[in-house]
N, C-alpha and C positions, 0 to 999 in steps of 0.2 A: 407820671404815675406810669407803674408796670405791673403786669399779672405776674403773679408768682404762686408756687406751692410749697405748703409749709412742711419741710422734710423731717424736721428734728427740734430739739430744744438744745439750749448750751445752759450750763451752770457756772457761775463765776462768784465764789465767797468774797474775793478782794477786788473792790471795784470802786470807781468815784462815787460819793455819798448821795449823789443825785440819781443815781441808777438802782438804789436799794430798793427791793420791792418791785421791781420792773421785770417782766418775763421776756427771757432773749429767746428767740426762735431762729432756726436756721430755715432759710426758705431759698429756692432756687427758682429764677426768672423762667416763664413758659410763655409759649404763644397763646392765642386765643383759644386753642383746641385743649390746652393742658399738657402740650409737649414740652418738656423741659430742655433747657439750652442754656449756657453760659455756667460759671462758678456759683455755687452756693455762697451765701452771705448771711450776716447777722442781723435781724431787725428787732426792734422794740416792739412788743404787742401790746396795742392800746385797745383791743376789742374783743380779747378772749378768744382767738383764733385756737385752732387745734391741729394737730399732725393729720396731714392730708388734706386740708382745706385749701382752695383756691381764694387767694386774697389779692387785694390792690396794696401796692407799697409805694413810697415816696423816699427820696434821697436827697442828702446836701440840706441846703438851708429849708428846704420845705419840710423835712422831717421834724424840724424843731418849731412847727406851728401848732402841734396839737395842744391841747390843755395839759396833758401828762409829759410832753416832752419840752415844753418852752424852757429855754435857756438849760438845756441838758447836753452834753456832749454824745449825740448820737448822729449816725449818719444815715441809718435808714429806719423806717417806721412801719408797722403793718397799721394800716387805718381803715380798713374796710374788709370783711370776709364776704365773697361774692356768692350770691344765691344762683344767678343764671347769668349767660351770656346769650345775645341773640345777634347773628350776623346775616344780613341780608335775608332777613325774613325766617332764619332757621335758626332753632335752638342749636347752639353748639357745645353749650354745658348747662347742666341742670344738677343743683346740689344733691338735693333729695327727691328724685324723680317719683 
């Protein structure tokens, strides 16, 4: 699993039929403090995440293990919206303080 921030959306009118109705989000990996690094990538949203949300993603064969993505040609999925992160007893992220 990776921590990532939703930075945008992608729209595709021509796609595999198993992706019809799926929300495509542009995410970028972050560290535990929300500092971005790496290249943006597209992930299928299974939890109604929104732009600016810090989320948990998974990729590869694990991305095809949710109810919505089983047997679907996806390589990355948003499977959780993060409410808070606590490291060494300190809150380093709180969604709505």
